[in-house]
C-alpha positions in Angstrom: -282.5 113.4 -47.6 -280.8 109.7 -49.2 -278.2 108.3 -47.0 -275.9 108.6 -50.0 -276.6 112.9 -50.3 -275.9 112.8 -46.1 -272.5 111.1 -46.9 -271.7 112.9 -49.7 -272.4 116.2 -47.8 -270.7 115.1 -44.7 -267.4 113.9 -46.9 -267.7 118.2 -48.5 -267.9 119.8 -45.0 -265.0 117.6 -44.0 -262.5 118.3 -46.3 -263.6 122.2 -46.0 -265.0 122.8 -42.9 -266.0 126.3 -44.0 -269.2 124.1 -45.7 -270.7 123.7 -42.6 -271.6 127.3 -42.5 -274.1 126.1 -45.1 -277.3 125.2 -44.4 -277.3 121.9 -46.5 -273.9 120.7 -44.6 -275.2 121.5 -41.0 -278.8 119.5 -41.6 -276.7 116.7 -43.0 -274.7 116.7 -40.2 -277.7 117.3 -37.4 -279.4 114.5 -39.5 -276.7 112.0 -39.0 -276.7 111.9 -35.4 -280.7 112.1 -35.3 -279.9 109.0 -37.2 -277.2 107.6 -34.4 -279.3 108.2 -31.8 -282.4 106.0 -33.1 -279.8 103.3 -34.6 -281.0 103.7 -38.3 -277.0 104.3 -38.9 -274.0 103.0 -36.5 -270.3 104.5 -36.3 -269.2 100.4 -37.4 -271.2 97.4 -38.2 -271.1 93.6 -38.9 -270.1 93.3 -42.2 -271.9 90.3 -43.0 -268.4 88.1 -43.4 -268.1 88.0 -39.4 -265.9 91.4 -39.7 -267.3 94.7 -38.9 -266.7 97.6 -41.3 -266.1 101.0 -39.7 -267.8 103.7 -41.0 -265.8 107.1 -41.4 -268.7 109.3 -42.3 -270.3 108.9 -39.6 -267.6 109.3 -36.8 -266.8 112.4 -39.4 -270.1 114.1 -38.8 -269.9 112.9 -34.6 -266.9 115.3 -34.5 -268.3 118.1 -36.7 -271.0 118.2 -34.5 -268.9 119.4 -31.9 -268.0 121.8 -34.0 -271.0 123.2 -34.6 -272.7 122.8 -31.5 -273.1 125.7 -28.9 -272.3 125.2 -24.7 -275.9 125.4 -23.0 -277.3 124.9 -19.8 -279.5 121.5 -19.6 -281.7 120.8 -17.1 -282.1 117.8 -15.4 -284.9 118.2 -12.2 -282.3 119.6 -10.0 -279.5 119.0 -11.9 -278.1 121.6 -14.4 -275.1 120.8 -16.6 -273.4 122.6 -19.0 -272.4 121.3 -22.3 -272.9 121.4 -26.3 -274.6 118.1 -26.3 -278.4 117.6 -24.7 -279.4 114.2 -23.2 -281.0 111.4 -24.9 -284.2 111.5 -24.1 -287.6 109.4 -24.6 -286.6 105.9 -22.6 -290.0 105.0 -21.7 -291.1 104.7 -25.7 -288.2 102.8 -26.6 -288.6 100.6 -23.8 -285.6 101.3 -22.0 -285.1 101.2 -18.3 -282.5 104.1 -16.6 -282.0 104.3 -13.0 -280.9 107.6 -11.5 -278.4 109.0 -11.8 -278.0 107.4 -15.2 -276.7 109.5 -18.4 -276.9 108.7 -22.2 -276.1 111.6 -24.3 -278.5 112.4 -27.3 -277.0 110.0 -30.4 -276.4 107.0 -28.6 -278.9 104.1 -29.4 -280.2 101.9 -26.3 -282.0 99.3 -27.5 -285.0 98.0 -26.4 -284.7 96.0 -23.0 -281.6 97.9 -22.4 -281.6 98.9 -18.5 -278.8 101.4 -17.9 -278.4 101.7 -13.6 -276.5 104.4 -12.4 -273.9 104.4 -15.1 -272.8 106.7 -18.9 -272.7 105.5 -22.6 -271.4 108.4 -24.4 -272.8 109.6 -28.3 -272.1 107.6 -31.0 -272.3 104.0 -28.6 -274.5 101.0 -29.4 -276.2 99.4 -27.0 -278.1 96.0 -28.3 -281.2 94.6 -26.8 -281.3 93.6 -23.3 -278.0 94.3 -22.0 -277.4 95.5 -18.4 -275.2 98.7 -18.1 -275.0 98.3 -14.3 -273.4 100.7 -11.9 -270.9 102.9 -12.6 -270.1 101.9 -15.9 -269.2 103.4 -18.6 -269.8 103.5 -22.9 -267.3 105.5 -25.1 -268.3 107.2 -27.7 -268.7 105.0 -30.7 -268.7 101.5 -28.8 -270.4 98.7 -30.1 -272.2 96.7 -27.8 -274.3 93.9 -28.6 -277.0 91.7 -27.2 -277.7 90.6 -24.0 -274.2 91.7 -22.4 -273.7 92.3 -18.6 -271.4 95.3 -17.9 -270.9 94.7 -14.5 -270.2 97.4 -11.4 -267.3 99.8 -13.2 -266.5 98.3 -15.9 -264.8 100.8 -18.5 -265.7 100.4 -22.4 -263.1 103.0 -23.8 -264.3 105.4 -26.7 -262.8 105.7 -30.0 -263.4 108.9 -32.4 -260.5 109.7 -33.6 -258.4 108.9 -35.7 -261.7 108.1 -37.6 -261.1 104.8 -39.6 -259.6 103.1 -35.9 -262.3 101.0 -34.7 -264.0 101.4 -32.0 -264.2 99.2 -28.9 -267.1 95.9 -29.9 -267.9 93.7 -27.0 -270.2 91.0 -29.1 -273.6 89.2 -28.0 -274.3 87.1 -24.6 -270.4 88.3 -23.8 -270.3 89.1 -19.1 -268.0 91.3 -18.5 -266.9 91.4 -14.5 -266.3 93.9 -12.2 -263.5 97.0 -13.0 -262.9 95.2 -16.7 -261.4 97.7 -18.7 -261.8 97.7 -22.7 -260.4 100.1 -25.0 -257.9 101.2 -27.6 -260.7 99.3 -30.1 -260.0 95.7 -28.7 -262.5 93.6 -29.6 -264.6 90.5 -27.3 -265.7 87.6 -29.2 -269.6 86.4 -29.0 -270.7 84.5 -25.6 -266.5 85.3 -23.8 -266.8 85.5 -20.0 -264.0 88.4 -18.4 -263.0 87.9 -14.9 -263.0 90.7 -12.9 -260.5 93.4 -13.3 -259.0 91.4 -16.5 -257.3 94.5 -18.9 -257.7 94.4 -22.6 -256.2 97.1 -24.5 -254.8 96.7 -28.7 -251.7 95.5 -27.5 -252.6 93.2 -24.0 -250.9 89.7 -24.3 -254.1 87.2 -24.4 -252.7 83.9 -23.9 -254.5 81.5 -24.2 -252.9 78.7 -21.6 -255.5 75.8 -22.0 -254.3 74.0 -23.8 -250.9 71.9 -24.2 -249.0 74.9 -25.7 -249.6 79.1 -25.2 -251.8 80.7 -27.6 -251.3 84.6 -27.8 -254.0 86.9 -29.3 -253.4 90.8 -29.1 -256.7 93.0 -29.3 -258.8 90.8 -29.7 -260.7 87.7 -27.6 -262.0 84.6 -29.0 -265.2 83.8 -29.4 -266.2 81.9 -25.7 -263.5 82.2 -24.0 -262.7 82.7 -20.5 -260.8 85.6 -19.6 -259.1 86.6 -16.1 -255.9 89.2 -15.3 -252.6 87.3 -15.3 -249.0 89.0 -15.9 -245.5 87.5 -17.4 -241.9 88.0 -17.1 -240.4 90.7 -19.2 -237.0 91.6 -19.2 -235.8 95.3 -19.2 -232.2 97.1 -18.9 -233.1 97.6 -15.0 -233.4 93.8 -14.5 -237.1 91.2 -14.8 -240.3 92.6 -13.9 -244.0 91.2 -14.4 -246.1 92.7 -17.1 -249.7 92.6 -17.1 -252.2 90.3 -19.5 -255.1 88.1 -19.9 -254.7 84.8 -19.6 -257.6 82.0 -21.5 -258.2 79.4 -19.2 -261.2 77.9 -20.8 -264.5 78.3 -22.5 -268.1 78.5 -22.6 -269.7 75.5 -23.9 -271.5 76.2 -27.1 -274.4 73.4 -27.2 -275.8 74.2 -23.4 -278.0 77.0 -22.3 -276.1 80.0 -22.8 -277.0 81.1 -18.8 -276.6 77.8 -17.6 -273.0 77.7 -19.5 -271.6 80.8 -17.8 -272.6 79.9 -14.3 -271.1 76.8 -15.0 -267.5 79.0 -16.4 -267.5 81.3 -13.1 -267.7 78.1 -11.1 -265.6 75.8 -13.0 -262.7 78.2 -13.2 -263.3 80.0 -10.4 -263.5 83.3 -11.8 -264.1 86.6 -9.9 -266.8 89.1 -11.3 
């Protein structure tokens, strides 16, 4: 079955769920999830023009996979789960290190060299080569994590399945996401960016560059190589003036130096907690 045939069947079944009773449409859903698991297709991918394209048909297949899958017991050593989605397998073959009790669902792709400390990666997510998913970090449905990223302890990367046209969270290559950071609602973290511990980035978070003489405001996107810390700004409400959380860009990693050296310098020079 070619990809064009897959897309046609997925779209037909999405528009008429009764077609999921037919073998060819069910097979198309299963084949799409299998290709997601192997990294052949992605829920979102670079479009070649410094942007990203959402593959709506892939997200539709995931949602229909939930519909046609049945709840079943899943045995994992002494543990038992009860779910519609099996656990991911064959880590050894794919060169992925997984520390118990880390869990990745079938339909998530983990590139060679990924390390999962006790953590969680959901269906539809893509995790690039050499990335560390540290202890109690979570990677939500369809999130796209680049290569050599460090998701520190307790990081929460949100999932975006619906609406199907919505972009998922994107963390580009060589980013450092500090402990207990939250990145949700399709936020986009540019390559080599550093988020200090506890930074929250949502679609509506004010991301204010205060490194120059005048503030520059971003929303939903952290620019490449930015060094970001939690902050707040004053906002007037009917009951008075209160402090509202924001994120502050306090500097930038050097593009011309070694990435590890640049990261260490950024953490040291700007006093960023990780």
